[in-house]
N, CA, C and O atoms as CSV, one atom per row, in Angstrom:
chain,resi,resn,atom,element,x,y,z
A,1,MET,N,N,0.835,-1.195,0.000
A,1,MET,CA,C,0.000,0.000,0.000
A,1,MET,C,C,0.868,1.243,0.000
A,1,MET,O,O,0.573,2.199,-0.716
A,2,LEU,N,N,1.936,1.248,0.791
A,2,LEU,CA,C,2.838,2.384,0.846
A,2,LEU,C,C,3.506,2.597,-0.507
A,2,LEU,O,O,3.699,3.737,-0.930
A,3,LEU,N,N,3.855,1.528,-1.177
A,3,LEU,CA,C,4.472,1.610,-2.490
A,3,LEU,C,C,3.503,2.231,-3.504
A,3,LEU,O,O,3.926,3.032,-4.337
A,4,ALA,N,N,2.240,1.883,-3.451
A,4,ALA,CA,C,1.241,2.432,-4.370
A,4,ALA,C,C,1.056,3.933,-4.127
A,4,ALA,O,O,0.889,4.698,-5.077
A,5,ALA,N,N,1.085,4.355,-2.860
A,5,ALA,CA,C,0.940,5.773,-2.542
A,5,ALA,C,C,2.133,6.571,-3.072
A,5,ALA,O,O,1.968,7.663,-3.617
A,6,ARG,N,N,3.342,6.009,-2.905
A,6,ARG,CA,C,4.537,6.682,-3.419
A,6,ARG,C,C,4.470,6.803,-4.945
A,6,ARG,O,O,4.817,7.843,-5.505
A,7,PHE,N,N,4.029,5.749,-5.605
A,7,PHE,CA,C,3.927,5.767,-7.063
A,7,PHE,C,C,2.910,6.821,-7.518
A,7,PHE,O,O,3.172,7.571,-8.459
A,8,ALA,N,N,1.755,6.878,-6.855
A,8,ALA,CA,C,0.712,7.844,-7.214
A,8,ALA,C,C,1.221,9.265,-7.009
A,8,ALA,O,O,0.965,10.138,-7.838
A,9,ARG,N,N,1.938,9.507,-5.919
A,9,ARG,CA,C,2.469,10.834,-5.646
A,9,ARG,C,C,3.508,11.213,-6.697
A,9,ARG,O,O,3.538,12.355,-7.155
A,10,ARG,N,N,4.362,10.262,-7.083
A,10,ARG,CA,C,5.391,10.509,-8.085
A,10,ARG,C,C,4.753,10.843,-9.442
A,10,ARG,O,O,5.215,11.747,-10.137
A,11,VAL,N,N,3.702,10.120,-9.814
A,11,VAL,CA,C,3.008,10.388,-11.079
A,11,VAL,C,C,2.360,11.764,-11.035
A,11,VAL,O,O,2.433,12.516,-12.008
A,12,LEU,N,N,1.723,12.101,-9.913
A,12,LEU,CA,C,1.065,13.381,-9.782
A,12,LEU,C,C,2.056,14.533,-9.894
A,12,LEU,O,O,1.798,15.497,-10.614
A,13,PHE,N,N,3.187,14.450,-9.193
A,13,PHE,CA,C,4.161,15.534,-9.227
A,13,PHE,C,C,4.869,15.637,-10.571
A,13,PHE,O,O,5.253,16.735,-10.973
A,14,SER,N,N,5.051,14.533,-11.270
A,14,SER,CA,C,5.708,14.621,-12.573
A,14,SER,C,C,4.728,15.057,-13.663
A,14,SER,O,O,5.141,15.662,-14.653
A,15,ALA,N,N,3.448,14.761,-13.498
A,15,ALA,CA,C,2.464,15.150,-14.506
A,15,ALA,C,C,2.030,16.601,-14.330
A,15,ALA,O,O,1.621,17.240,-15.299
A,16,GLY,N,N,2.113,17.130,-13.120
A,16,GLY,CA,C,1.691,18.499,-12.852
A,16,GLY,C,C,2.374,19.522,-13.748
A,16,GLY,O,O,1.691,20.318,-14.392
A,17,PRO,N,N,3.726,19.523,-13.808
A,17,PRO,CA,C,4.389,20.497,-14.686
A,17,PRO,C,C,4.019,20.313,-16.161
A,17,PRO,O,O,3.935,21.291,-16.904
A,18,LEU,N,N,3.798,19.065,-16.587
A,18,LEU,CA,C,3.404,18.842,-17.976
A,18,LEU,C,C,2.030,19.438,-18.252
A,18,LEU,O,O,1.808,20.039,-19.303
A,19,MET,N,N,1.110,19.270,-17.304
A,19,MET,CA,C,-0.227,19.834,-17.481
A,19,MET,C,C,-0.158,21.354,-17.482
A,19,MET,O,O,-0.879,22.004,-18.240
A,20,LEU,N,N,0.705,21.935,-16.636
A,20,LEU,CA,C,0.869,23.376,-16.605
A,20,LEU,C,C,1.429,23.868,-17.937
A,20,LEU,O,O,0.951,24.864,-18.479
A,21,CYS,N,N,2.433,23.180,-18.463
A,21,CYS,CA,C,3.009,23.568,-19.753
A,21,CYS,C,C,1.967,23.464,-20.866
A,21,CYS,O,O,1.917,24.322,-21.747
A,22,ALA,N,N,1.150,22.437,-20.832
A,22,ALA,CA,C,0.115,22.283,-21.854
A,22,ALA,C,C,-0.878,23.432,-21.770
A,22,ALA,O,O,-1.334,23.928,-22.801
A,23,GLY,N,N,-1.219,23.862,-20.565
A,23,GLY,CA,C,-2.130,24.993,-20.398
A,23,GLY,C,C,-1.524,26.279,-20.918
A,23,GLY,O,O,-2.216,27.077,-21.550
A,24,LEU,N,N,-0.234,26.495,-20.663
A,24,LEU,CA,C,0.428,27.696,-21.159
A,24,LEU,C,C,0.515,27.681,-22.680
A,24,LEU,O,O,0.346,28.715,-23.326
A,25,ALA,N,N,0.775,26.523,-23.242
A,25,ALA,CA,C,0.862,26.427,-24.702
A,25,ALA,C,C,-0.489,26.726,-25.332
A,25,ALA,O,O,-0.557,27.365,-26.382
A,26,THR,N,N,-1.563,26.272,-24.702
A,26,THR,CA,C,-2.892,26.542,-25.214
A,26,THR,C,C,-3.191,28.032,-25.138
A,26,THR,O,O,-3.748,28.602,-26.076
A,27,ALA,N,N,-2.822,28.670,-24.020
A,27,ALA,CA,C,-3.063,30.103,-23.879
A,27,ALA,C,C,-2.240,30.889,-24.899
A,27,ALA,O,O,-2.724,31.868,-25.468
A,28,ALA,N,N,-1.006,30.466,-25.129
A,28,ALA,CA,C,-0.147,31.172,-26.085
A,28,ALA,C,C,-0.653,31.002,-27.511
A,28,ALA,O,O,-0.435,31.871,-28.354
A,29,ALA,N,N,-1.319,29.898,-27.782
A,29,ALA,CA,C,-1.792,29.624,-29.136
A,29,ALA,C,C,-3.140,30.285,-29.421
A,29,ALA,O,O,-3.626,30.232,-30.551
A,30,ALA,N,N,-3.752,30.908,-28.405
A,30,ALA,CA,C,-5.048,31.554,-28.615
A,30,ALA,C,C,-4.900,32.649,-29.668
A,30,ALA,O,O,-3.926,33.401,-29.647
A,31,PRO,N,N,-5.853,32.743,-30.579
A,31,PRO,CA,C,-5.734,33.750,-31.637
A,31,PRO,C,C,-5.805,35.166,-31.084
A,31,PRO,O,O,-6.493,35.431,-30.097
A,32,ALA,N,N,-5.090,36.062,-31.731
A,32,ALA,CA,C,-5.123,37.464,-31.341
A,32,ALA,C,C,-6.483,38.052,-31.696
A,32,ALA,O,O,-7.028,37.753,-32.759
A,33,PRO,N,N,-7.036,38.885,-30.817
A,33,PRO,CA,C,-8.314,39.506,-31.147
A,33,PRO,C,C,-8.187,40.329,-32.430
A,33,PRO,O,O,-7.170,40.986,-32.653
A,34,SER,N,N,-9.205,40.291,-33.257
A,34,SER,CA,C,-9.207,41.049,-34.494
A,34,SER,C,C,-10.253,42.153,-34.390
A,34,SER,O,O,-11.435,41.888,-34.173
A,35,LEU,N,N,-9.799,43.398,-34.548
A,35,LEU,CA,C,-10.662,44.557,-34.420
A,35,LEU,C,C,-10.606,45.361,-35.707
A,35,LEU,O,O,-9.765,45.095,-36.567
A,36,GLN,N,N,-11.487,46.337,-35.850
A,36,GLN,CA,C,-11.568,47.056,-37.120
A,36,GLN,C,C,-11.734,48.553,-36.903
A,36,GLN,O,O,-12.482,48.995,-36.031
A,37,ILE,N,N,-11.015,49.327,-37.723
A,37,ILE,CA,C,-11.143,50.779,-37.780
A,37,ILE,C,C,-11.319,51.134,-39.247
A,37,ILE,O,O,-10.591,50.627,-40.101
A,38,SER,N,N,-12.282,52.003,-39.547
A,38,SER,CA,C,-12.442,52.439,-40.936
A,38,SER,C,C,-12.236,53.944,-41.018
A,38,SER,O,O,-12.417,54.670,-40.040
A,39,PHE,N,N,-11.855,54.391,-42.202
A,39,PHE,CA,C,-11.656,55.821,-42.446
A,39,PHE,C,C,-12.577,56.243,-43.572
A,39,PHE,O,O,-12.523,55.697,-44.674
A,40,ASP,N,N,-13.433,57.233,-43.283
A,40,ASP,CA,C,-14.332,57.783,-44.290
A,40,ASP,C,C,-14.833,59.123,-43.769
A,40,ASP,O,O,-14.977,59.309,-42.561
A,41,GLY,N,N,-15.098,60.052,-44.674
A,41,GLY,CA,C,-15.598,61.361,-44.263
A,41,GLY,C,C,-14.607,62.133,-43.412
A,41,GLY,O,O,-15.006,62.864,-42.505
A,42,HIS,N,N,-13.347,61.982,-43.687
A,42,HIS,CA,C,-12.251,62.647,-42.952
A,42,HIS,C,C,-12.236,62.325,-41.466
A,42,HIS,O,O,-11.949,63.192,-40.640
A,43,GLN,N,N,-12.549,61.067,-41.123
A,43,GLN,CA,C,-12.435,60.641,-39.727
A,43,GLN,C,C,-12.319,59.131,-39.629
A,43,GLN,O,O,-12.769,58.389,-40.503
A,44,PHE,N,N,-11.704,58.703,-38.543
A,44,PHE,CA,C,-11.623,57.279,-38.221
A,44,PHE,C,C,-12.860,56.899,-37.426
A,44,PHE,O,O,-13.323,57.661,-36.578
A,45,THR,N,N,-13.389,55.719,-37.704
A,45,THR,CA,C,-14.538,55.206,-36.965
A,45,THR,C,C,-14.235,53.785,-36.517
A,45,THR,O,O,-13.916,52.950,-37.364
A,46,PRO,N,N,-14.316,53.474,-35.256
A,46,PRO,CA,C,-14.570,54.370,-34.143
A,46,PRO,C,C,-13.338,55.225,-33.833
A,46,PRO,O,O,-12.209,54.854,-34.155
A,47,ARG,N,N,-13.578,56.370,-33.207
A,47,ARG,CA,C,-12.446,57.233,-32.838
A,47,ARG,C,C,-11.728,56.696,-31.627
A,47,ARG,O,O,-10.519,56.883,-31.490
A,48,THR,N,N,-12.446,56.036,-30.748
A,48,THR,CA,C,-11.828,55.375,-29.590
A,48,THR,C,C,-12.218,53.910,-29.645
A,48,THR,O,O,-13.397,53.565,-29.716
A,49,LEU,N,N,-11.207,53.057,-29.610
A,49,LEU,CA,C,-11.426,51.619,-29.704
A,49,LEU,C,C,-10.835,50.946,-28.470
A,49,LEU,O,O,-9.629,51.018,-28.234
A,50,ALA,N,N,-11.688,50.293,-27.688
A,50,ALA,CA,C,-11.218,49.561,-26.506
A,50,ALA,C,C,-10.603,48.240,-26.959
A,50,ALA,O,O,-11.203,47.494,-27.734
A,51,VAL,N,N,-9.400,47.966,-26.465
A,51,VAL,CA,C,-8.683,46.742,-26.814
A,51,VAL,C,C,-8.207,46.063,-25.537
A,51,VAL,O,O,-8.006,46.732,-24.523
A,52,PRO,N,N,-8.025,44.750,-25.568
A,52,PRO,CA,C,-7.544,44.065,-24.371
A,52,PRO,C,C,-6.063,44.362,-24.133
A,52,PRO,O,O,-5.255,44.303,-25.059
A,53,ALA,N,N,-5.722,44.676,-22.906
A,53,ALA,CA,C,-4.316,44.870,-22.534
A,53,ALA,C,C,-3.656,43.506,-22.353
A,53,ALA,O,O,-4.331,42.505,-22.111
A,54,HIS,N,N,-2.353,43.479,-22.469
A,54,HIS,CA,C,-1.529,42.283,-22.213
A,54,HIS,C,C,-1.783,41.137,-23.189
A,54,HIS,O,O,-1.481,39.985,-22.878
A,55,ARG,N,N,-2.341,41.442,-24.377
A,55,ARG,CA,C,-2.554,40.413,-25.403
A,55,ARG,C,C,-2.216,40.995,-26.765
A,55,ARG,O,O,-2.604,42.126,-27.057
A,56,PRO,N,N,-1.508,40.257,-27.603
A,56,PRO,CA,C,-1.276,40.741,-28.969
A,56,PRO,C,C,-2.618,40.870,-29.686
A,56,PRO,O,O,-3.576,40.169,-29.360
A,57,LEU,N,N,-2.676,41.763,-30.656
A,57,LEU,CA,C,-3.925,41.926,-31.371
A,57,LEU,C,C,-3.680,42.358,-32.809
A,57,LEU,O,O,-2.583,42.782,-33.175
A,58,VAL,N,N,-4.722,42.241,-33.605
A,58,VAL,CA,C,-4.694,42.625,-35.006
A,58,VAL,C,C,-5.817,43.632,-35.213
A,58,VAL,O,O,-6.964,43.390,-34.836
A,59,ILE,N,N,-5.470,44.767,-35.819
A,59,ILE,CA,C,-6.478,45.773,-36.142
A,59,ILE,C,C,-6.537,45.893,-37.655
A,59,ILE,O,O,-5.531,46.177,-38.306
A,60,LYS,N,N,-7.708,45.678,-38.203
A,60,LYS,CA,C,-7.911,45.841,-39.636
A,60,LYS,C,C,-8.277,47.299,-39.879
A,60,LYS,O,O,-9.282,47.787,-39.363
A,61,VAL,N,N,-7.459,47.992,-40.667
A,61,VAL,CA,C,-7.712,49.387,-41.004
A,61,VAL,C,C,-8.212,49.423,-42.442
A,61,VAL,O,O,-7.547,48.934,-43.354
A,62,ILE,N,N,-9.388,50.007,-42.634
A,62,ILE,CA,C,-10.027,50.070,-43.947
A,62,ILE,C,C,-10.125,51.531,-44.388
A,62,ILE,O,O,-10.656,52.373,-43.664
A,63,ASN,N,N,-9.613,51.819,-45.569
A,63,ASN,CA,C,-9.747,53.159,-46.137
A,63,ASN,C,C,-10.957,53.157,-47.067
A,63,ASN,O,O,-10.866,52.739,-48.221
A,64,ALA,N,N,-12.096,53.632,-46.546
A,64,ALA,CA,C,-13.328,53.677,-47.332
A,64,ALA,C,C,-13.490,55.029,-48.036
A,64,ALA,O,O,-14.530,55.302,-48.636
A,65,SER,N,N,-12.462,55.864,-47.959
A,65,SER,CA,C,-12.541,57.185,-48.586
A,65,SER,C,C,-12.007,57.123,-50.016
A,65,SER,O,O,-11.533,56.082,-50.471
A,66,GLY,N,N,-12.089,58.232,-50.701
A,66,GLY,CA,C,-11.613,58.299,-52.077
A,66,GLY,C,C,-10.216,58.870,-52.200
A,66,GLY,O,O,-9.794,59.233,-53.299
A,67,GLU,N,N,-9.481,58.959,-51.085
A,67,GLU,CA,C,-8.124,59.507,-51.124
A,67,GLU,C,C,-7.167,58.655,-50.298
A,67,GLU,O,O,-7.591,57.912,-49.413
A,68,THR,N,N,-5.892,58.768,-50.589
A,68,THR,CA,C,-4.876,58.018,-49.844
A,68,THR,C,C,-4.738,58.628,-48.459
A,68,THR,O,O,-4.718,59.848,-48.300
A,69,ILE,N,N,-4.642,57.755,-47.456
A,69,ILE,CA,C,-4.474,58.182,-46.067
A,69,ILE,C,C,-3.251,57.480,-45.487
A,69,ILE,O,O,-2.663,56.592,-46.104
A,70,GLU,N,N,-2.894,57.903,-44.293
A,70,GLU,CA,C,-1.815,57.219,-43.579
A,70,GLU,C,C,-2.256,56.978,-42.147
A,70,GLU,O,O,-2.565,57.916,-41.412
A,71,PHE,N,N,-2.283,55.713,-41.760
A,71,PHE,CA,C,-2.548,55.342,-40.367
A,71,PHE,C,C,-1.199,55.385,-39.677
A,71,PHE,O,O,-0.305,54.604,-40.001
A,72,GLU,N,N,-1.050,56.300,-38.723
A,72,GLU,CA,C,0.251,56.453,-38.061
A,72,GLU,C,C,0.080,56.613,-36.569
A,72,GLU,O,O,-0.896,57.191,-36.089
A,73,SER,N,N,1.066,56.078,-35.835
A,73,SER,CA,C,1.105,56.224,-34.388
A,73,SER,C,C,2.541,56.054,-33.904
A,73,SER,O,O,3.163,55.010,-34.103
A,74,PHE,N,N,3.053,57.114,-33.260
A,74,PHE,CA,C,4.390,56.996,-32.667
A,74,PHE,C,C,4.353,56.052,-31.481
A,74,PHE,O,O,5.272,55.253,-31.302
A,75,LYS,N,N,3.305,56.129,-30.665
A,75,LYS,CA,C,3.202,55.286,-29.468
A,75,LYS,C,C,3.114,53.804,-29.815
A,75,LYS,O,O,3.611,52.958,-29.072
A,76,LEU,N,N,2.484,53.492,-30.940
A,76,LEU,CA,C,2.363,52.097,-31.372
A,76,LEU,C,C,3.499,51.687,-32.307
A,76,LEU,O,O,3.639,50.512,-32.648
A,77,ASN,N,N,4.307,52.661,-32.717
A,77,ASN,CA,C,5.416,52.418,-33.645
A,77,ASN,C,C,4.913,51.797,-34.947
A,77,ASN,O,O,5.460,50.808,-35.436
A,78,ARG,N,N,3.855,52.402,-35.498
A,78,ARG,CA,C,3.258,51.921,-36.744
A,78,ARG,C,C,3.004,53.078,-37.689
A,78,ARG,O,O,2.658,54.180,-37.263
A,79,GLU,N,N,3.181,52.815,-38.986
A,79,GLU,CA,C,2.932,53.801,-40.028
A,79,GLU,C,C,2.658,53.038,-41.317
A,79,GLU,O,O,3.501,52.276,-41.791
A,80,VAL,N,N,1.466,53.253,-41.879
A,80,VAL,CA,C,1.110,52.553,-43.113
A,80,VAL,C,C,0.195,53.444,-43.950
A,80,VAL,O,O,-0.781,54.003,-43.450
A,81,ALA,N,N,0.530,53.563,-45.230
A,81,ALA,CA,C,-0.299,54.336,-46.161
A,81,ALA,C,C,-1.298,53.391,-46.816
A,81,ALA,O,O,-0.973,52.251,-47.145
A,82,LEU,N,N,-2.522,53.886,-47.000
A,82,LEU,CA,C,-3.589,53.101,-47.614
A,82,LEU,C,C,-4.190,53.878,-48.768
A,82,LEU,O,O,-4.588,55.032,-48.607
A,83,THR,N,N,-4.256,53.255,-49.923
A,83,THR,CA,C,-4.897,53.863,-51.077
A,83,THR,C,C,-6.414,53.716,-50.931
A,83,THR,O,O,-6.872,52.930,-50.101
A,84,PRO,N,N,-7.201,54.455,-51.718
A,84,PRO,CA,C,-8.655,54.347,-51.618
A,84,PRO,C,C,-9.139,52.903,-51.782
A,84,PRO,O,O,-8.749,52.208,-52.721
A,85,GLY,N,N,-9.992,52.466,-50.854
A,85,GLY,CA,C,-10.550,51.119,-50.899
A,85,GLY,C,C,-9.648,50.042,-50.329
A,85,GLY,O,O,-10.062,48.886,-50.243
A,86,GLU,N,N,-8.431,50.383,-49.937
A,86,GLU,CA,C,-7.487,49.384,-49.426
A,86,GLU,C,C,-7.742,49.077,-47.952
A,86,GLU,O,O,-8.179,49.941,-47.191
A,87,ALA,N,N,-7.464,47.844,-47.566
A,87,ALA,CA,C,-7.553,47.420,-46.169
A,87,ALA,C,C,-6.243,46.722,-45.808
A,87,ALA,O,O,-5.708,45.949,-46.602
A,88,VAL,N,N,-5.737,46.990,-44.625
A,88,VAL,CA,C,-4.514,46.345,-44.147
A,88,VAL,C,C,-4.740,45.854,-42.725
A,88,VAL,O,O,-5.559,46.396,-41.983
A,89,GLU,N,N,-3.999,44.822,-42.366
A,89,GLU,CA,C,-4.013,44.329,-40.987
A,89,GLU,C,C,-2.781,44.864,-40.289
A,89,GLU,O,O,-1.658,44.648,-40.743
A,90,VAL,N,N,-2.990,45.561,-39.188
A,90,VAL,CA,C,-1.903,46.095,-38.381
A,90,VAL,C,C,-1.775,45.197,-37.163
A,90,VAL,O,O,-2.666,45.148,-36.315
A,91,ARG,N,N,-0.665,44.494,-37.087
A,91,ARG,CA,C,-0.428,43.582,-35.965
A,91,ARG,C,C,0.306,44.323,-34.864
A,91,ARG,O,O,1.304,45.002,-35.104
A,92,LEU,N,N,-0.211,44.177,-33.646
A,92,LEU,CA,C,0.374,44.869,-32.504
A,92,LEU,C,C,0.756,43.872,-31.423
A,92,LEU,O,O,0.070,42.868,-31.228
A,93,PRO,N,N,1.843,44.143,-30.721
A,93,PRO,CA,C,2.216,43.274,-29.596
A,93,PRO,C,C,1.269,43.546,-28.425
A,93,PRO,O,O,0.424,44.439,-28.491
A,94,ALA,N,N,1.418,42.780,-27.378
A,94,ALA,CA,C,0.628,43.008,-26.175
A,94,ALA,C,C,0.896,44.422,-25.661
A,94,ALA,O,O,2.048,44.818,-25.485
A,95,LEU,N,N,-0.159,45.165,-25.428
A,95,LEU,CA,C,-0.035,46.543,-24.963
A,95,LEU,C,C,-0.253,46.624,-23.458
A,95,LEU,O,O,-1.057,45.882,-22.892
A,96,ARG,N,N,0.462,47.519,-22.830
A,96,ARG,CA,C,0.198,47.810,-21.422
A,96,ARG,C,C,-1.080,48.641,-21.344
A,96,ARG,O,O,-1.434,49.309,-22.316
A,97,PRO,N,N,-1.770,48.615,-20.224
A,97,PRO,CA,C,-2.951,49.459,-20.094
A,97,PRO,C,C,-2.589,50.924,-20.342
A,97,PRO,O,O,-1.573,51.416,-19.851
A,98,GLY,N,N,-3.429,51.605,-21.105
A,98,GLY,CA,C,-3.169,53.009,-21.408
A,98,GLY,C,C,-3.885,53.443,-22.666
A,98,GLY,O,O,-4.670,52.695,-23.249
A,99,ARG,N,N,-3.598,54.669,-23.074
A,99,ARG,CA,C,-4.227,55.272,-24.247
A,99,ARG,C,C,-3.151,55.507,-25.304
A,99,ARG,O,O,-2.125,56.131,-25.032
A,100,TYR,N,N,-3.398,54.999,-26.511
A,100,TYR,CA,C,-2.450,55.073,-27.616
A,100,TYR,C,C,-3.116,55.814,-28.770
A,100,TYR,O,O,-4.132,55.364,-29.300
A,101,ASP,N,N,-2.541,56.954,-29.158
A,101,ASP,CA,C,-3.159,57.745,-30.213
A,101,ASP,C,C,-2.729,57.267,-31.601
A,101,ASP,O,O,-1.650,56.699,-31.775
A,102,PHE,N,N,-3.604,57.513,-32.585
A,102,PHE,CA,C,-3.294,57.276,-33.990
A,102,PHE,C,C,-3.954,58.385,-34.797
A,102,PHE,O,O,-4.916,59.006,-34.345
A,103,TYR,N,N,-3.430,58.628,-35.991
A,103,TYR,CA,C,-3.923,59.742,-36.787
A,103,TYR,C,C,-3.600,59.517,-38.257
A,103,TYR,O,O,-2.862,58.599,-38.616
A,104,ASP,N,N,-4.170,60.374,-39.100
A,104,ASP,CA,C,-3.870,60.369,-40.532
A,104,ASP,C,C,-2.821,61.447,-40.756
A,104,ASP,O,O,-3.134,62.636,-40.706
A,105,ASP,N,N,-1.588,61.045,-41.000
A,105,ASP,CA,C,-0.488,61.990,-41.144
A,105,ASP,C,C,-0.573,62.785,-42.447
A,105,ASP,O,O,0.110,63.799,-42.587
A,106,PHE,N,N,-1.392,62.351,-43.398
A,106,PHE,CA,C,-1.522,63.078,-44.658
A,106,PHE,C,C,-2.504,64.249,-44.569
A,106,PHE,O,O,-2.479,65.151,-45.405
A,107,HIS,N,N,-3.375,64.228,-43.544
A,107,HIS,CA,C,-4.414,65.257,-43.419
A,107,HIS,C,C,-4.473,65.742,-41.971
A,107,HIS,O,O,-4.942,65.026,-41.087
A,108,ASP,N,N,-3.992,66.959,-41.741
A,108,ASP,CA,C,-3.949,67.507,-40.376
A,108,ASP,C,C,-5.326,67.747,-39.767
A,108,ASP,O,O,-5.459,67.777,-38.544
A,109,SER,N,N,-6.348,67.917,-40.598
A,109,SER,CA,C,-7.683,68.235,-40.096
A,109,SER,C,C,-8.422,67.016,-39.542
A,109,SER,O,O,-9.469,67.167,-38.912
A,110,VAL,N,N,-7.895,65.818,-39.765
A,110,VAL,CA,C,-8.560,64.596,-39.289
A,110,VAL,C,C,-8.378,64.469,-37.780
A,110,VAL,O,O,-7.252,64.547,-37.288
A,111,PRO,N,N,-9.473,64.274,-37.036
A,111,PRO,CA,C,-9.352,64.126,-35.587
A,111,PRO,C,C,-8.521,62.893,-35.211
A,111,PRO,O,O,-8.569,61.862,-35.882
A,112,THR,N,N,-7.774,63.026,-34.144
A,112,THR,CA,C,-6.961,61.931,-33.626
A,112,THR,C,C,-7.866,60.835,-33.071
A,112,THR,O,O,-8.889,61.117,-32.449
A,113,GLY,N,N,-7.478,59.586,-33.302
A,113,GLY,CA,C,-8.182,58.449,-32.728
A,113,GLY,C,C,-7.346,57.837,-31.613
A,113,GLY,O,O,-6.171,58.169,-31.458
A,114,TYR,N,N,-7.950,56.943,-30.838
A,114,TYR,CA,C,-7.255,56.349,-29.709
A,114,TYR,C,C,-7.587,54.868,-29.549
A,114,TYR,O,O,-8.728,54.446,-29.738
A,115,LEU,N,N,-6.572,54.099,-29.200
A,115,LEU,CA,C,-6.776,52.744,-28.712
A,115,LEU,C,C,-6.714,52.837,-27.207
A,115,LEU,O,O,-5.773,53.412,-26.662
A,116,LEU,N,N,-7.688,52.288,-26.530
A,116,LEU,CA,C,-7.731,52.303,-25.075
A,116,LEU,C,C,-7.525,50.875,-24.601
A,116,LEU,O,O,-8.445,50.059,-24.632
A,117,ALA,N,N,-6.307,50.582,-24.160
A,117,ALA,CA,C,-5.974,49.226,-23.695
A,117,ALA,C,C,-6.325,49.106,-22.226
A,117,ALA,O,O,-5.841,49.865,-21.387
A,118,LYS,N,N,-7.184,48.130,-21.932
A,118,LYS,CA,C,-7.563,47.901,-20.528
A,118,LYS,C,C,-7.793,46.454,-20.257
A,118,LYS,O,O,-8.118,46.081,-19.130
């Protein structure tokens, strides 16, 4: 009986780290949230987009206007020009909680937009 208890304890302690690693691998393999921002009428919609903090994410930026725009953000370290009708996926690393601005660098009159990581 004592031998069976030792064996069960040994199996439990050796399987525990494997189960933990499997759980971490599953969490790491979870797909990044996909969100969307569109540009039309000289503004980004939505102007403020809530995003999950501490998780990588993908933002699809769609230029629905008839002119070339630039989605730019120093805080996010991203800059991409979009021709009329073009859509691009902007991949971002896990963000700390906070507010990250973005704007159209080609048109100063366009209101600034924000990602709100929480």
